[in-house]
C-alpha positions, 0 to 999 in steps of 0.5 A: 500500500505505502512504502517508506524508503529511508536514506542518509544513515552512516558513521560519523564522529561525535559532534558531526552531522547527518541528514536522514531522508524518508520518502513515502510512495504508494496509495496515498490520499493524505499524510497526517504525520511523519516522524522518526523513531530510533532503537538502540541495541537492548533498548525499546524503540523511542520517538525522536521527532514528529511533524504533522500535516500542519507542520507542528513538531515534537521532539524527544528531550534528548535531541531538542536543540540538536535535531530538526525535522522538516518535510517537503509535501510535494515529495511526500518526504520528511527529513531529519537534520542531526547536528552535534551527534553524540555516541548515545545517538547511535541506533537504527532510525526508523521512519514512520508515517500515518497515512490515509490511503486511497485503496483501501480508504482508511488511515494506517501507520507504516514503517520504514526498514530503518537506517543505521546511525553510528556515532563514534567517540 
């Protein structure tokens, strides 16, 4: 129905920057919200940042002031600019989208496969 394709992960030194992208495609009528979650080894998946259709944003306390989420509506794409990266930011980052699909006509949540972000000290 809906596919989320992430890109931009990698290995970076502490203090460095990365930009993640996530493009949604498929049977999309509208997107209510898109966001990023992350899961570190041995830990639960946690919210990093989310942006709504109205461009309202919400961030985890641990990333406020360092990460910025943005979107490009025409491309159904969300971005996560990550600055001042720390070793504790190391995780698999998953894109999430709440989408009203055309077929079937309903609202569902979709997940990307994830992209690895590794921050070395």
